[in-house]
Every structure is written in structure tokens, then in C-alpha cells.
C-alpha positions in Angstrom: -0.1 0.5 0.0 2.8 2.3 0.8 4.3 1.1 -2.5 1.3 2.6 -4.4 1.4 5.8 -2.3 4.9 6.4 -2.7 4.4 5.2 -6.6 1.1 6.3 -7.5 2.1 7.9 -11.0 3.4 4.0 -12.2 0.0 2.4 -10.8 -2.3 4.6 -12.5 -0.6 4.3 -15.9 -0.1 0.5 -15.1 -4.5 0.8 -14.1 -5.0 2.1 -17.4 -2.9 -0.5 -19.4 -5.1 -3.4 -18.0 -8.5 -1.5 -19.0 -7.2 -0.9 -22.3 -6.3 -4.3 -22.8 -9.8 -5.4 -21.5 -11.5 -4.0 -24.2 -8.8 -4.6 -27.0 -9.6 -8.2 -26.4 -13.8 -7.5 -26.0 -13.1 -5.5 -29.5 -11.6 -8.9 -31.0 -14.0 -11.3 -29.8 -16.7 -8.9 -31.3 -15.3 -8.4 -34.4 -14.4 -12.3 -34.9 -18.9 -13.0 -34.2 -19.7 -10.2 -36.4 -19.4 -12.4 -39.2 -21.4 -14.8 -38.1 -24.2 -13.1 -37.1 -24.2 -10.9 -40.5 -25.0 -14.0 -42.5 -28.4 -14.0 -41.4 -29.2 -10.9 -43.1 -27.8 -11.6 -46.5 -29.5 -14.7 -46.8 -32.2 -14.7 -50.1 -35.7 -15.4 -48.2 -37.4 -17.7 -51.0 -41.0 -16.0 -51.5 -44.1 -18.0 -50.2 -46.7 -16.6 -52.2 -48.3 -13.8 -54.0 -49.1 -10.5 -51.8 -52.6 -10.0 -51.8 -54.1 -6.9 -53.3 -55.6 -4.1 -51.1 -59.2 -4.1 -50.0 -60.0 -0.4 -50.6 -63.8 -0.2 -50.8 -63.9 1.1 -47.2 -61.9 3.9 -48.1 -64.2 4.2 -51.5 -66.8 4.2 -48.8 -65.3 6.6 -46.9 -64.5 9.1 -49.7 -68.5 9.2 -50.5 -69.4 9.6 -47.1 -67.3 12.7 -46.9 -68.8 14.1 -50.0 -72.4 13.6 -48.9 -72.8 14.4 -45.4 -75.8 13.5 -43.3 -78.9 15.1 -43.6 -81.4 16.4 -42.0 -84.9 13.8 -43.3 -87.0 14.9 -45.6 -89.7 15.8 -43.2 -87.5 18.6 -42.3 -87.7 20.5 -45.6 -89.2 23.9 -45.9 -90.1 26.1 -48.6 -87.8 28.8 -49.6 -89.4 30.7 -52.3 -91.6 28.4 -54.9 -88.4 25.6 -53.9 -89.2 23.4 -51.6 -85.2 22.3 -49.7 -83.9 20.4 -47.4 -83.0 21.4 -43.9 -79.4 21.4 -44.7 -76.3 19.3 -42.8 -76.8 18.1 -39.5 -75.0 20.6 -36.9 -75.1 23.5 -39.8 -77.0 26.5 -39.2 -79.4 27.8 -42.4 -78.2 30.9 -43.6 -79.1 34.2 -42.9 -78.4 38.0 -44.0 -78.4 40.8 -42.8 -81.6 42.8 -43.9 -82.3 46.3 -44.3 -83.1 47.2 -41.2 -79.7 45.8 -39.9 -81.6 42.5 -38.2 -80.8 38.8 -39.5 -83.1 37.8 -41.9 -83.2 34.1 -43.8 -82.5 35.3 -47.5 -85.7 34.1 -49.0 -87.2 37.1 -47.0 -85.4 39.8 -48.1 -84.3 41.1 -52.0 -81.2 43.2 -51.5 -81.1 43.7 -55.5 -84.3 45.1 -58.4 -83.7 44.0 -62.1 -82.9 47.4 -63.5 -84.9 46.7 -66.7 -88.2 45.6 -65.3 -88.2 46.7 -61.9 -89.1 43.6 -60.2 -86.9 42.2 -57.4 -84.6 39.6 -57.1 -84.3 36.7 -54.4 -81.3 36.7 -52.8 -81.4 33.0 -52.6 -81.6 33.1 -56.8 -77.6 34.4 -55.6 -76.8 31.8 -53.5 -78.2 29.2 -55.2 -75.9 30.0 -58.2 -72.9 30.7 -55.7 -72.3 34.4 -56.6 -71.6 36.8 -54.2 -74.5 38.3 -52.5 -73.2 41.1 -50.8 -71.0 42.3 -53.5 -73.1 45.8 -54.7 -72.1 45.1 -58.1 -72.8 41.5 -58.1 -76.3 42.2 -60.2 -74.1 43.6 -63.3 -71.3 40.7 -63.0 -70.9 38.6 -66.1 -69.3 35.3 -64.6 -69.4 33.4 -67.2 -68.3 35.9 -70.0 -71.0 35.3 -72.1 -71.5 38.9 -72.6 -74.8 38.9 -70.2 -74.9 40.4 -66.8 -76.4 38.6 -63.9 -80.0 40.4 -64.1 -80.1 39.0 -67.4 -79.6 35.1 -67.0 -82.1 35.8 -64.1 -84.4 37.6 -66.6 -83.8 34.2 -68.9 -84.0 31.5 -66.4 -80.3 30.9 -67.3 -77.6 30.0 -65.7 -74.7 32.8 -64.9 -72.4 30.3 -64.5 -72.3 28.4 -67.5 -71.4 30.1 -71.1 -73.8 27.7 -72.9 -76.8 28.3 -71.2 -77.2 31.8 -71.8 -80.6 34.2 -72.8 -81.5 34.7 -76.6 -79.5 37.9 -78.1 -82.6 39.8 -79.2 -83.3 40.6 -75.3 -80.2 43.0 -75.9 -81.9 44.6 -78.6 -83.7 47.8 -77.5 -85.5 50.1 -80.3 -83.5 53.6 -80.2 -85.1 56.1 -82.7 -88.5 55.9 -85.1 -87.6 57.7 -89.1 -90.1 58.5 -90.4 -90.1 58.8 -94.4 -92.4 61.4 -96.0 -94.7 59.2 -98.9 -93.3 60.8 -102.3 -96.7 61.1 -103.2 -99.5 63.3 -102.7 -103.5 63.1 -103.1 -104.7 66.9 -104.1 -107.7 66.3 -105.7 -111.1 64.6 -107.2 -113.9 65.4 -109.5 -116.8 64.7 -109.1 -120.0 64.6 -106.7 -118.6 62.1 -103.6 -122.1 61.9 -102.1 -123.9 61.5 -105.5 -120.8 60.1 -107.9 -119.7 56.6 -108.6 -115.8 56.9 -107.2 -115.1 54.0 -110.4 -116.0 57.1 -112.1 -114.1 59.7 -111.1 -110.2 61.3 -111.9 -108.0 61.6 -108.7 -104.9 64.5 -109.3 -101.6 62.5 -107.4 -98.7 64.8 -107.4 -95.6 64.7 -106.0 -94.4 66.3 -102.6 -90.8 67.8 -104.5 -92.9 68.5 -107.2 -90.2 66.8 -109.8 -93.0 65.3 -111.7 -96.1 66.9 -113.2 -99.3 65.9 -111.9 -101.6 62.6 -113.1 -105.3 62.3 -113.3 -105.8 58.9 -113.2 -108.8 56.5 -112.9 -109.5 53.7 -110.2 -107.3 50.6 -110.8 -104.9 52.6 -112.8 -101.3 52.2 -112.4 -99.5 55.3 -110.9 -96.6 56.5 -113.5 -93.1 55.1 -112.4 -94.2 53.7 -109.0 -95.0 49.9 -108.1 -98.3 51.4 -107.2 -102.2 51.8 -108.2 -105.4 53.0 -107.7 -106.9 51.0 -105.2 -110.4 52.4 -103.4 -111.6 55.5 -102.6 -113.3 56.7 -99.1 -115.0 59.8 -98.9 -114.9 61.6 -95.3 -115.1 64.7 -93.3 -114.1 65.9 -90.0 -115.1 69.6 -88.6 -112.4 72.5 -88.5 -111.7 74.0 -85.3 -110.9 77.2 -86.7 -113.3 77.8 -89.2 -116.6 75.7 -87.7 -117.1 74.2 -91.1 -116.5 70.7 -92.2 -113.3 69.5 -93.9 -112.6 67.3 -96.6 -110.4 64.2 -95.4 -111.2 61.8 -97.9 -109.0 59.3 -98.6 -107.6 57.5 -101.7 -106.2 53.9 -101.0 -103.2 53.1 -103.8 -101.8 49.4 -103.6 -98.2 47.8 -104.4 -98.7 45.4 -107.2 -96.2 43.7 -105.9 -96.4 43.3 -102.5 -99.9 44.1 -102.2 -99.4 46.5 -99.0 -101.6 49.5 -99.3 -101.1 53.4 -98.8 -103.6 55.4 -97.8 -103.3 59.2 -99.1 -105.1 61.8 -97.2 -106.6 64.9 -99.4 -104.1 67.6 -99.3 -102.0 65.4 -96.7 -98.2 64.5 -96.4 -98.9 60.5 -95.6 -95.6 58.4 -94.3 -93.8 55.9 -96.7 -94.3 52.6 -96.1 -90.2 52.6 -96.3 -89.6 53.7 -92.7 -86.2 53.6 -91.1 -85.7 52.6 -87.5 -82.4 53.3 -85.3 -81.8 50.1 -83.5 -79.7 50.3 -79.8 -77.6 46.7 -79.4 -76.6 46.1 -75.8 -74.7 43.1 -75.9 -71.1 44.2 -76.2 -69.6 47.4 -74.4 -69.5 50.0 -76.1 -72.8 49.4 -77.2 -73.3 49.5 -80.6 -76.4 51.8 -83.0 -77.1 50.3 -86.4 -80.4 51.8 -89.2 -82.9 49.1 -90.5 -85.5 49.7 -93.1 -88.5 47.9 -93.2 -88.4 44.5 -94.6 -84.8 44.5 -94.2 -82.9 41.5 -92.8 -80.0 42.0 -89.9 -78.0 39.9 -88.0 -76.5 40.0 -84.3 -73.2 39.5 -83.2 -71.8 36.9 -82.6 -74.0 35.2 -84.4 -73.4 36.4 -87.8 -75.1 33.4 -89.3 -79.3 34.1 -88.1 -81.3 36.7 -89.9 -83.8 38.5 -88.3 -86.0 40.9 -90.5 -88.1 44.0 -89.2 -91.6 43.5 -90.0 -93.9 46.5 -88.8 -93.4 49.3 -86.3 -96.6 50.4 -84.1 -96.2 54.0 -81.5 -92.4 53.8 -81.6 -92.3 49.8 -81.0 -90.5 47.8 -83.5 -91.6 44.2 -84.7 -89.1 41.9 -85.8 -89.4 38.3 -86.9 -86.5 35.9 -85.6 -84.5 33.6 -87.9 -87.0 30.5 -86.2 -89.9 32.7 -88.0 -91.2 33.9 -84.4 -92.2 37.8 -83.9 -90.9 39.6 -81.4 -92.2 43.4 -79.8 -88.8 45.3 -79.8 -89.4 47.9 -77.6 -86.8 51.2 -76.0 -85.2 51.0 -73.1 -86.4 52.4 -70.1 -83.6 52.7 -68.0 -82.3 55.2 -70.4 -84.3 59.3 -70.3 -85.3 61.1 -73.3 
């Protein structure tokens, strides 16, 4: 013990050497057994059979269940506007909107927007059912499917604002801009004979032109009017009180008829008559900026973008146009009430 105290440094060195020797022996022994242990991991396993395919039916059923969450029973359905709808998903509240009075209300109880053309309210539920931003104040004039029609146009025509192939007819964007009267060139100037006792077929009728470029024509009934497509057809004696003189005024009518179209024109004595060949200016609001074009009576025209379908202006009355659609149906075209005169 005394030797250790005197030579503790030599003792420590000898002890360290002994420990190193022990660890060296352990490492050598483990190294010799490593090859034997690793050989088991390198052995190629022999397949025992095919792996059974995965059963994905439960996964598919779970996916479908997520797509169709549980609903309330049909008995819990309610009426939204004119449509019967189920109550909705379990534990999900019905939709509410803040009404004009600032309180929550069901969408079918409020209409935030009014159709600018008809002044009829557009149901909030229509916007919601078509996934449109109800709270966007410009939603009525948006065009999500890019077909050239506003949401309010689609609502008016009961079409789908999200599908380009579901759109209103193009003629719904057509409006009357102006009716243009054209004076008829012929003027019924006079007739001879007694209209009360005489026979109109024996009368002679004087026709002038309003521009005085041709001499007067004196014609019998059924005779053709020179340089025109008309002939005399019928005479009717008429009078009316003249408020300025207090006397009866002769307003007899001479009917002439187009020999090609069989269209009659009534000429009033000493009065300029509107020509049947009038014009009409149309306002087409499908594009921006809007376009204006002029059409003569019985003239065909097209509405972009479908330039293969032809319409025809067939008549006009009180500033309203009557057009014939490509399918033969006649459609009345009115002025746009949103445009102030």
C-alpha cells in the first residue's frame, strides 16, 4: 500500500494499460462474431406466395361519405321562395343575411337587388343558389361565365349565369333607339265628281309628288301610277269638323296598293303621308360600348356574335319595333326604359 502511495503515478499508468487491454480483447471477440451474425441478414428469402391486393372498398365508401355529409330528414324540409329544399347538413345552421333593417333574416325574406329593366326584385336565394357574391353591390352587373350577359339578364331569362352555353337570346339585348318616318312621295291633291251622289270608279284623281319634280297625274280607279309600283285601289269620302273655321273639312282617303307586295298606302286629301318604307335605329347592348345601327322596313340584319342567323324588321307601331326571328317567331322590341330621353 505504501508502494502505491509512493508510486501512484506508475500505478495509475499500469491500471490504464490493464483497462485498455480488456477493451481490446472484447473488440477482437466481437469482430470475430460479426461475420456469423451478419450472414443471416444476407440470406435471400424465398417468396412464400403472392401478396393479396389491398381492399379499397372501405376507403371509397369513406370518400363518398365525406362528399355527401348526413342531412336532416325530408320531413324537416322547408320552402325557400317557390322551391322546396331540405333543411341542410346536420349541425349546420341555415343561411342568414343582414336585412335592410340591420337584423339577421333568412335569404328568402329579403331582396337586396332590383332588376334595372323590369324593376322587379331579384331574390337573394337566386344569387346564393348560383354561388354568386350576394354582398358585392355590383353582383347584378357581373358576368361570371363571360357570355356577354349580366347576372340580372340571366335571372330574367331563367338561365345559368355560370354556364356559357346557358344564356338569354341575343335579341333580349336589342332596343328601339329611334323611329324614322319617311314622307311618302305621292300626294293626293284633288278629285272630280260629287262624292255623295257620284260613283268613285268614274272619278278622276289628281296625284302630285311632294318634290314637284314630276307633273301631276290624273288617273282613274285601278290605273297604275307612272314610275311607281302602285295603282289606285279604293276611294272613301270622309269629313271632319275644322275647329278654326267651324266648317266641315274634306279628309277623303285614296288607297293605293303596291302591285308587288300588295301592301296598301292610304293617302289623305292634301296631306303628306308617312311612307311604308320607314327606318328604325336599334340600340344593341350586348357589347360594350353599345352599338347603334339603322334598319329599313323588311330589311334583314344580324346580331353579333352569331352572324349566321338573320332577323327582319317587319313592322313598327307607336315607336315599337316588330322583328322576325330566325325561327319565324315575331318579337316585339321596345325602347330601353333605363335611358332617359
